[in-house]
LOGU-646284 format. One record per residue: residue in one letter; x, y, z of N, C-alpha, C, CB in turn. Coordinates in steps of 0.1 Angstrom, whole numbers, plus 5000, padded with zeros to 4 digits. Each point is the difference from the previous one (the first is absolute). Glycine has a CB too. Layout:
BEGIN
AXYZXYZXYZXYZ ...
END
This chain:
BEGIN
M571369685170499149945010498649974994501250135018 L498249964976498749984994500149904989499350235005 R501849774987500249904989500049865006501250174986 R499449815026500149875006498649955004502350055008 F496950044997498649965004499149964988500350155020 L500049924969499149984988500649904990499350245003 S501849705001500649904991499249875000502350105004 R497949814986499349875000500349915011500050024976 Q501250005031500349915011499350055013502249954989 A497350175011499350045012498649935002501250234998 S498449765014498749945003498850094997501149875018 F497850064981498850084997499750115010499049804989 R501250165024499850105011501050124999499249825015 D502150154982500950114998499750094988501849855011 Q497850094978499750084988498750085003501149834985 L497950115021498850075003500350125010498649794995 L502150185015500450105010500850114994499949835018 A501050144973500850104994499150094991502049855000 A497150084992499250084991499150095009500049824983 V499450135028499150085008500850125006498549805005 T502850175000500850105006500350114990501049835015 V499450134973500350114990498850084997501749854990 G497150085009498850084997499650095011499349814986 V500750145026499650095012501050125001499049805012 L502350174987501050115002499850104988501649845012 A498250114976499950094989498750085002501249844985 L497750105019498850075002500250115011498649804993 A502050165018500350105011500850114995499849825017 L501350154976500950114995499250094990502049855003 L497250094988499250084991499050095007500349824983 A499050125027499150085008500650115008498649805001 S502650175004500750105008500550124991500749825016 L499950144973500450104990498950084995501949864994 L497050085003498850074995499550105010499449814985 T500550145028499550095010501050125003498849805011 A502550174989500950105002500050104988501549855013 W498350104975499950104989498850085000501249844986 M497750115018498750085001500150105011498749804992 E501950165020500250105010501050114997499449825016 S501750144977500950104996499450094990501949845003 R497350114988499450094990499050105007500249824983 K499150125027499150095008500750115007498549815003 L502750155003500850115007500550104991500749835017 R499750134971500550104990498950094996501749844992 E497150115005498950084997499650105011499149824986 E501150145026499750095011501150115001498949825013 L502450144984501050105000499850104988501649835010 I498050124979499750094988498950105004500849824984 Q498150125022498850095003500450105011498549814995 Q502350155015500450105010500950114994499949825017 G501050134974500950104993499250104992501849835000 R497250134993499250094992499350105009499749824983 Q499750135028499350095010501050115005498449815006 V502850144998501050095006500450114989500849825016 T499450134972500450094989498950104997501549824990 A497250135010498950094997499950115011498849814987 T501350155025499950095012501150114999499049825014 F502350134983501150104999499850094988501549835010 A497950134979499850084988498950115004500649814984 E498450155024499050105003500650115010498249824997 Q502750135012500550105009501150094994499549835018 A501050134970501150084994499550094989501549815005 V497250224995499550094989500650145002497949864998 L502050195014500550145003501550014997498250035017 A502649874987501450014998500350004985500449885022 A498950044970500249994986499550134993499849755001 L499250315004499450124994500950115001497749925005 F503050105007500950125002501449965000498250105014 A502149774983501449955000500750025014500150054975 A499149935036500550035013500149865007498950235001 P502349725001500249875006499549995015501949964984 E498250165023499650005014498649975002501850165004 N497449864986498549975001499749855000499550224989 A501549705007499849854999500949935009499350034976 E501550035032501049935008499249915011501750184996 D497349885010499349925010499349884994499650215013 A499849814975499449894993501049894996498250164992 A503049895004501149904996500449925012500750154982 R499549925030500449925012498949915005501550195006 A497349854992498949915004499949884991498850205009 T501549824978500049894991501249905003498950154982 L502349915021501149915003499849925013501550174988 A497649885020499749935013499349874997499950215012 F499449774977499349874997501149894998498150134989 P501549755016500949894999500449974985499049905021 G502350084977500549974987500350114991498749805002 V500850325000500250124991501450055003497650064999 R503349954991501450045003500450124991500549775006 H498650284986500350124992498750064995502349904993 V497650245008498950074994500650124993498449935018 A501050114971500550124992498950064993502249894997 L497950255001499150084993500750074988498650045021 Y500849944967500650064988499050094994501549804996 D499050314997499150084992499749934987500950215011 R498349864981499649944987501249984990497750105004 R503449974998501149984992501049905005499850234993 G499949715018500849895006501150055009499649884980 Q500450255024500950065009499649975014500650184984 P500349775025499649975014499750125008501449804998 I497550195009499650115010500349965014498250074985 L501649795018500349955013500449864999498350165010 Q502749804997500549865001500349965014500950014976 E498549895029500349955014500249855000498650195009 G502349765000500249865001501349964992497649965003 A502649914996501149944994500050034985500249825017 P500950204976500050034986499549874993502050165002 P497149864988499449894993501049954989497750095004 A502149784992500849944989499450044987500649815015 W498250244984499450044988499250125002499949764992 T500150334998499250135001499150014988501950115012 P496849924990499150014988500350124992498249885013 Q501650114974500250114990498750064997502149904991 P497850235007498750064996499549964986500650205014 G498149794985499549954987498549995002502149884994 P497250094995498549985000499649895009499950084977 A500949825025499649895009499950045014501149844985 L499650265020499950055014498750085002502550005001 A496850044989498850085002498849925000501150194989 G499049695016498849915001499050045010501449824993 P497550115008498950045009500349985014498549944982 G502449985022500349985014501349935003497649995004 P502749975008501249935003500149864993500150125022 R501249854975500249874993501449965003498350054982 V502049825014501349945002500850044987499249815015 A501850274987500950044989501149894997499550245005 R500949705005501149904999500149915012501350164985 E498949725013500249905011501249924998497549995003 G503450025006501349935000500049895011501150204991 P500049735010500049895010500150055014501249874984 G499250265018500150055014499050115003502349944999 A497050124992499150115003499050024989501850125012 V497149954991498950034991500050164999498649785005 H501450274983499950144997498650044996502550014993 F496950095015498750054997500150144995499049855017 V500250194974499950144995498550045000502249984986 A497650155016498650054999500150154996499249845018 P499950214974500150144996499450095011499749934976 V500950195025499550105009499150104992502149985015 R496750034988499050084992499450115009499549804985 S500350325008499250115007498650004994502250135004 R496949905004498650004996499750144994499349835018 L500350184969499750124993498650055004501549934981 P498350205019498650055003499149964989501050205012 E497849764993499049954991499450124992499549815016 A500450174971499450104991498549995000502150004985 E497350115014498550005000499549964986499950185017 P499049744983499549954987499550124991499449785011 A500950214976499550104991498550014999502149974987 S497349925016498550004999499449915011500250034975 P498750015030499449925011499649864995499150215010 F500849774977499749874995501249924997498050094990 Q503249975011501349924998500549945013500650164980 P499649715020500449945013501450045003498549804996 E501850205017501450035004500949884998499150165017 E502149874978501049904997501150025011499549994975 P500949895031501150015010501350044993498849835014 T501950264993501350044995501149925006499250234997 E501749734994501149915004501150095008499649844980 A500850115031501050075008501350014992499049925021 E501750194979501250024993501249955007498950204990 P501949715004501249955007501050115002499649774990 L500950245023501050095003501449945001498350135012 G501749744989501249925002499649865003501350205008 Y499649734999499749865004500949975012499449934976 V500149975032500749955011500649864998498550145015 H502549834991500749874999500249945014501250074978 V498249815024500149935013500749864998497950135009 V503149844998500749875000499749925012501850104986 V497649785012499749915011500949885000497550085000 D503249905011500949895001499249865001501750155011 K498949754982499449875000500649905010499450044976 A501550015033500649915009499049935010502150154999 S497049935006499049945009499149904992500050215014 L499749824974499249914992500849874998498950194988 H502449815009500849884998500149925013501350124982 A498849955029500149935013498749935003501750175008 A497249904989498749935003499849884990499150225008 Q501349804980499849894990500949885004499550164982 R501749865023500949895005499349935012502150124991 G497449965018499449945011498849924997500750195013 I498549864977498849924996500449874994498750214996 L502449804995500549884993500549895010500650144980 V500249915030500549905010498849945008502250135002 D496949965002498949945008499149904993500050225012 T499749814975499249914992500749874997498950204990 L502549815008500749884998500149915012501350124983 A498849955028500149925013498649935003501750165009 V497249924989498749945002499849884990499150225009 G501249804979499849904990500949885003499550174983 L501749845021500949895003499549925012501950134991 V497649945020499549935011498749924997501050185015 S498249894977498749934995500349884992498850215001 A502249804990500449894992500649885008500450164981 L500449875029500649905008498949925008502150135002 L496949955004498949935007499249914991499950205015 L499849854973499249934990500849874996498950214992 L502449805006500849894996500149895011501350154985 A498749905028500049905011498749925000501550155013 V497449924985498749934999499949904989498950205011 L501649854977499949914988501049885001499450204987 S501749825020500949895002499449885008501950164999 L497349885011499349905008499049934992500450135021 L498849944971499049944991500649914990498550205004 L502749844990500649924990500549875006500650214987 R499949805025500549875006498949905002501750135012 R497149914991498949915002499749944986499150135019 L501149944970499749954987501149914994498750214996 T502649835007501149934993500549885007500650224991 D499249775023500549895007499449874995500450145020 P498349854978499449884994500549974986498050035014 L502250084978500549984987501449945000498650194992 Q502349865017501349945001500049865004500950225005 E498249745004499949865004499649914988499550075023 L499549994969499549924989501149994989497650085005 A503250034993501049994990501149905004499650244995 G500749745018500949905004499549864997500850155018 I497949834984499549864997500049984985498550015020 M501250094972500149984986501449974995498050164997 E503049915009501449974997500449865003500550245004 A499049715007500349865004499449914990500150065024 A498749974971499349914990500850014987497850035011 R502850094986500750014987501349925001499150224996 R501549775015501349925002499749855000501050195012 G497749774988499749864999499849935014501250004979 A498550085031499849945013498649955002501750165009 G497949744983498749945001498950104995500849865019 A498150134987498850094996499550065013499449854980 P501350255025499650075013498750074998502450025007 R497050005005498750085000500350125008498649794998 A500750324998500250135006498850025011501150104979 P499349975032498950035010499150114995501549935018 V497250054983499050104995499850105012498949834984 A501950285015499950105011500450144993500649835019 G499150274989500350144995498850074994502349924996 P497950184997498950074993499249914990501350225003 L497649834993499149924991500749964987498050125010 E502749984984500749964987501149905002499550234992 V501249785020501149915002499449865003501450185009 R497549814998499349875003499649944986499250085023 R500350004968499649954987501249944993498050174999 I503149915001501249954993500449875006500750234995 A499349755018500549885007499149884996500950145019 A497749894981499149894997500249964985498450095017 T501850014974500249964986501349934998498850204994 F502349835014501249934999499949865005501250215004 N498049775007499849865004499349924990500050085024 A499049984970499249934989500949974988497950115008 M503049984989500949984989501049895003499750244993 M500849755019500949895003499349874999501350165015 A497549834990499249884998499849964986498950045022 A500850064970499849974985501349954994498150174999 L503049905005501349964994500449865004500750245001 E499049725011500349865004499249904992500450085023 D498349954974499249914992500550004985498150045015 R502350084980500550014987501349924998498950224998 D502049805011501349934999499849855000501150195012 R497949764996499849865000499549954987499450015024 R499750064970499449964986501150024989497750065008 L503150044994501150024989501049895001499750255002 R500649705009501049895001499449884994501050095021 Q497749894980499449884994500050014985498549985019 H501450144975499950014985501350044994497650055002 A503549975005501250054995500649914989500550125022 G499649754981500649904991499250004987500949875019 E497850124982499249994988500150134991498449855012 L501650264994500250134993501350014993498550115016 E502649854990501350004994500049914988501150055022 R498349834979500049914988499250064989500249815015 L498650254988499250064989500750124993498049925013 V502750164995500750124995501149954991499450145020 A501449764984501149964991499549944987501349955021 E497649974980499449944988499550114990499449805013 R499950304993499450114991501250084994497950015014 T503150014994501250084994500649934989500450095022 R499849784979500649924989499150014987501149855017 E497650144985499150004989500050144993498649835011 L501450284997500150134994501350034993498550085018 V502649874987501350024993500049934987501150035022 Q498449844978500049924988499150074990500449795013 A498450264991499150064990500550134995498149905012 R502650174996500750134995501049974990499550115022 D501449794981501149964990499449964987501549945019 E497449984982499449954987499450114992499649785011 A499850314996499450124993501050094993498149995016 L503050034991501150084995500649934988500550105022 R499749774979500649934988499150004988501249865016 A497550124987499050004989500050134993498649835012 S501450284996499950144994501350024992498550085019 R502649884986501350034993500049924987501250055022 Y498449834978500049914988499150064990500549805014 K498350254990499050054990500650134994498149915013 S502550184994500550124994501249974991499250135020 E501749784984501149974992499649934987501449985020 F497649934981499549934988499450104990499649795014 L499550304991499450094991501050104994497949985013 A503150064995501050094994500849934989500150125023 S500349764979500849934990499249974988501349905018 M497450104982499249974988499750124992499049815012 S501550314991499750124993500449994986500350135021 H500949834975500549994986499249904992502350075008 E497549814998499349894993498650044997501549835011 L497850244997498650044997499950124991499449915022 R501550184979499950124992500449984985500450145021 T500649774977500549984986498949954991502249955010 P497049944993499049964990498950104998500549775006 L499250305005498950104998500550124992499149945022 N502150104979500650104991500049964986501450095019 A498949784979500049944986498650014994501949855006 I497150115002498650014995499650144996499449815015 L501050284994499750144996500750054988499650055024 G501749914974500750044988499549944988502050025014 Y497749854985499449944988498650054997501449805005 T497850235006498750064997500150144994499149875019 E501950214985500150134994500549994986500550095022 M500449814975500449984986498849964991502349945008 A496949974997498849964992499150114998500249775010 L499650325000499150114998500650104989499249985024 E502150044976500650084990499849944986501750095017 A498549784982499849944987498650004995501949855006 L497250145003498650014995499650144997499449815015 A501250294992499750134996500550044986500150065024 E501049884972500550034986499349924989502250055011 G497249844993499449914989498650054997501449815007 P497850104986498650034996499250005013500349914977 E498650155022499150015012498949884999500450255001 A500149634997499149894998499949925013500549994976 M500350045034500049925012499850095012501549834989 P497450255012499850085012499749925013499050174985 E500449725014499849925012501349955006497749934991 L503250025000501349965005500750115007500149824982 Q499950295012500650125005499550035014500450094977 E498249915024499450035013500449895011498150124988 D502049765007500449895010501450025004498449844989 L502550205002501350025004500150125010500849914978 R498450195020500050115010499649955013499550174982 R499549755018499549945013501149925007497750004992 V503049925000501149925005501150095006499549824983 H500750295010501150105004499650065013500650044977 R498150005024499550075013500049905011498650154987 A501049735011500049905010501449965005497949914991 A503050084999501449975004500650115008500249864980 G499450275016500550115008499550005014500250134979 R498549855023499549995013500749895008497850094992 L502349795002500749895007501450045004498649844987 L502150225004501450045003500050105012500749964976 S498350145024500050095010499749945014499250174983 M499949735017499749935013501249925004497649994994 I503049944997501249925004501150095004499449824984 N500850295010501050105004499850045014500350084977 S498449955026499650045014500449905010498250144991 I501549735006500349895009501549995002497849884993 L502950124996501449995001500750125007499949864979 D499650265018500650115007499849995015499550144981 L499349815023499749985015500949895005497750074997 A502649834995500949895005501450055002498649834988 K501850265002501450055001500150095012500249994976 I498750095027500150095012500049915013498750184987 E500549725014500049915012501449935001497549974998 A503149994991501349935000501250105002499049824986 G500750315015501150105002500950024988499949935023 R499650044965500850014987499750134992500149755000 M498950325005499750134993501050105004497549945000 E503150134990501050095002499750144993501749815001 L498950295005499850144994501150034990498850075022 W500849994967501050054990499750154999500249774988 L500650315018499750145000500750074988499850005026 E499550094968500550084989499250134999500649784987 P500050325007499350134998498849984992502250125001 T496749935004498649984994499350135000499949765008 D499550274980499150124999498749965005501350094980 L498349975032498849965007498850044991501150025022 G498950094972498950054992499749914988500650235006 E500549724987499849914989499449875005501950114987 L498749845024499549875006498550015003502349955009 V497350154997498650025004499150004987500650135021 Q499849944969499350004987499949864994500750244996 E500449695004499949864995499049925008502450024993 V497649995020499049925008498650044996501749985019 L498050154980498750044996499649954987500350215014 D500649794976499749954987499749855000501450184990 T499249755019499849865002498649975005502449965003 V497250125007498749975007498850074993501349995021 R499050104970498950084994499049914992501650194998 P498849714994499049924993499049935010501749964982 L498749995029499149945010499150115006501749825005 A498950304998499250105005498950054990501950075014 E498449944974499050034990498949904998501850134988 K498649745014499149894999499050015011501749864989 N498750185023499150015012499350145001501549845011 G498950254979499450135001500650095011497949914991 D503350075013500750075010500850124994500149795015 R500150314993500850114996501350015008498050134993 L503149864999501450005007500450145001500649784991 E499950265021500550135003501449995006497750095003 L503250014994501350005005500350135007500749844982 A499850165030500450125007501549985003497750045011 L503150024981501549985000500650145004500049814983 E500750195029500650125004501250034991499249975024 Q501250164975501150044991501349945005498850214994 E501349785020501349955005500149854998499950185017 A499049754980500049854999500349964986498549985019 S501750114971500249964986501449994996497950124995 G503049885014501549994996500549865001500350235008 Q501049764992500749875001500249955014501250064979 L498549815023500149945013500849874998497950115009 L502949855001500749875000499149905006502350115001 M497249794991499149905005499949894990498750175013 D500649724992499749884991498850034992501149845017 A499050214971498850044992499149894997501450174990 P499049705006499049904998499249965012501549914983 K499150095028499249965012499150115004501949865008 L498550274991499150115003498950004990501850135010 R498549844977498949994990499049895004501650094982 Q498949805022499149895004499150035011501749844992 V498950245018499250045012498850094995502149985015 L498350124977498950094995499049934991501650195002 V498849724989499149934992499149915008501650004982 N498949935029499149925008499050095008501949835002 L498650285003499050085008499050074991501850045017 L498650014972499150074990499049894994501750184995 G498949715002499149894994499049955010501949934986 N498550065027499049965010499050115002501749875011 A498750264988499050115002499050004988501750135013 V498849864975499250004988499049885000501850124987 K498749765018499249884999498850015009502149874996 F498050205016498950015009499350134999501249855015 T499050234974499350134998499349994987501750135014 Q497049904986499250004988499450144998499449755003 G501150324986499550134997500450105010498149894988 G503050105018500550105010501350064996498849875017 V501950174994501350084998501149925007498850224998 V502349764995501249955006501150104999499349764994 R501350285017500950115000501349955006498250175002 L502949874991501449985005500750135004500149794985 R500350225028500750115005501449975002497950095011 V503049994984501549985002500650125006500149854980 R500550135032500750115007501449965004497850085009 H503150014989501449985003500550095011500449934976 R499850015036500550075011501549985002497749985011 P503050104997501449995001500549865003500150245007 R499249695001500549875004499049894998501450115017 E497649924975498949904998499350024987499749985025 L499949914968499250004988498649955004502049974984 L496950115013498749975003499249974988500150145021 L499349744978499149964989498749965005502049934986 A496950145011498749975005499149974988500350155020 V499049734981499049964990498650015006501749844989 E497550255006498650025006499049954990500850205014 D498149744991498949964991498750035007501549834988 T497550175004498650025005499249884998500150244994 G500649645008499349874998499249955012501949954984 I498049925017499149945010500550015014499349844982 G502150185020500550015013500149875007499150235001 M501449775011500249885008499650025015501849934984 S497749975022499750005014501349985008497649924996 P502450115017501249975008500449865000499350195015 E499749714985500449864999500749974987498049945014 Q501550124975500749974987501450074999497749984989 Q502450135017501350075000501149925008498850224998 A500749705012501049925008500649894992498750055020 H500749914969500549884992500450044986498649855014 V501350284982500150044986501449974995498250175003 F502849845006501449984995500549865001500450235007 E498749674997500449865001500049944986499149985023 P501949944973500149944987498849914997502550025001 F497149974987498949914995498750045006501749824997 R498150305008498850055006499550134993500549885022 Q498250134977499450134996499050045010500449954976 A499150175023499050045010498749924998500950235000 D498849734987498849924997500549854998498850204989 M501049715021500449874999498849904998501950065015 S497049994979498949924998500249914987498550175010 T500749744988500249904989499850074986499249825015 T500150294984499850074987501350064996497650045005 R503250025004501250074996499850094988501349815009 R497950304994499650084989501150084994497850025011 F503350004996501050084995501349934995499250175015 G500949704987501149924995501350045006498749984979 G502449965015501350035005500549895009499650244997 T501749765006500649915009500050045015501549934981 G498350205021500050055013501450025005497949885005 L503150134986501450025004500550144998500449774995 G498850314998500550144996500450085012498649994980 L500550025030500250095011501149945009497750084999 S502349795002501149935008501450034994498349825008 I501850164979501350034993500350145002499649824984 A499550275014500350155001500550035014498250054983 R501249905027500550025014501449955002497649995008 N502649894987501449945002501050084992499049775003 L500750274985501050084993500350145007499249894978 V499750175027500250125007500949985012497850094992 E501949815016500849975012501449964996498049925012 L502250024976501449974995500850134998499149794989 M500250325007500650134998500050085013499350004977 G500449945034500050065013498850095003502550004998 G496549994995498850085002498849925006500750154981 R498149915018498849945005498850054993501149985023 I497849944977498850044994498950015011500649884979 E498750245020498950035009498749994993501550145014 L497449814993498749994993499050075009500649784990 R498650305003498850075006498849974991501550185011 S497449764994498949964992498749995008501549884984 A497450135010498749985006499049954990500550195017 P498649724987499049954990499350114993499849795014 G500250204973499250104992500750144998498049885008 R503250144998500750124999501449994994498750075020 G501549824973501349994994501249975009499150154983 S502149845011501249965008501150094996499249765001 T501850265008501250074997501249925005498850225002 F502149744989501249935003501250104999499149784992 T501650255019501150095001501349935001498550175010 V502449854981501349935000501050115005499449844981 R501450125029501050095006501449934998498450115017 I502449954974501449944998501050105004499149864980 P501850105030501050095004501150024989499649935024 L500950194976501150044990501350035008498250094983 P502949865012500249924988499549865002501950144993 V497849794996499449865002501249915003498250054983 R501649865027500949905004499349875003501550175010 A499149724987499449875002499749985015501149914979 A497850035024499749975014501049895005497550064996 A502649945017501049915006499749854996500350165020 G500849784975499849864997499449974986499849965024 Q499950144968499449984987500750084989497849965011 G502949974981500650064988501150115003497949954989 E502850035023500950115003501250014991499349975024 G501249924971501250014992499750074987500849795010 A498150174983499650064987499750155002499249784992 A500150255018499650145002501250095002497849935009 E503150025000501250095003500950004988499849945025 G500349964968500950004988499650104990500549765004 V498250254993499650104990500050145006498649824990 A501050205022499950135006501450065002497949945011 
END
């Protein structure tokens, strides 16, 4: 029933009335239960207080019987105690727990003698669902001893326990009173809730009737029945909604008229722009594919003559070194040619590597690699440039990272050379540190430097090809700007990623994360990688 009123198909009035009904009934029930609980607790406290008083009175009247173990001296007091409402059993015990007097119905529980029964007064020894058991010590007053000195204050003497009394009070009357209170409070709460709901129902009708009429007009407008207008009547909020709806319908009529006027022109413009965008996209894709394929196919033709130049230059240097020392200038020139050709080959290799990556021709060749030896080779390669700039190279290699790993050693070496070379290039007289960590499923390589650092704007473009952080005309640091771009592409080819953390004047940290075992990224070199692995 309640679910039907609270469903989406129910009206606003039904949902609101259901919510109010549930709230009022819940509040009435909670108030009734709370009142009944408080009154029941109060009645129980009164029962406990009355039982303690009756037990204390019986204990005072049973002193003589306990002192001489004479039950006849306490029979009148026992019968008087049983005359109290709810008392169904009284008993007198000596200090050893032997009964002296027992009157009334046999109890379901009997107290046992012990230190707990020698307390200062009556107390509740046990409370069950049907009765409360009270016990109290029976004490005789000892004669007061005279003080040994007039200056010594008198100390009260504790009454000596002669035994204890046991009084059982029935809880039937308490339960009956509690049930009566619960029924009365629930009845009063229910009647109050019904009266309140009747008043609220009348008030809700005055609020929801105009809303239902307005909803019907809106539904007619949704079905396309022209542009109806709503009557402005009802409470203030409903009148505002109706006025706003009428203004909206007028605005919609005006908008529809203007939209119909421009519909044909807009459709023509959209179709024309779409054709232009599709054509421009196709041309850009074709141009990019042609560029990458052309550069990739030119790899052999460009590298062969450059390798020949380097080879013949090395042969000339060896011949000059064996001959007389009469041609130092020629030897120095040949060295310069060799260095220039090496730099040219490095730049062309970078461009061609990037082209192969963009063309999807870069493949992984996985083989067992000693990571420690590879790192040392990279440091030896970068060390001359670091010494030239006055930098100090440091290596932090974990013991676990010095073993054999299955990976593409040349590409990992190129990544480290590019990152370390970039760090050394932008660090003058500082520290460049390489950290290597081998986790169970990941290889971490971190290159840290104390160089010039980068701003957030520079970090956003640092991995773009043919760009450096410094794009001014002076280009103080040189290079093609491809090193970091190639490093990132090679790391992504191995399924990893590069993270950058830097700040101006505080250096930079490039962190390479390569998952283990190494696998080619989707769509790049999958056949070669899987064949070797």
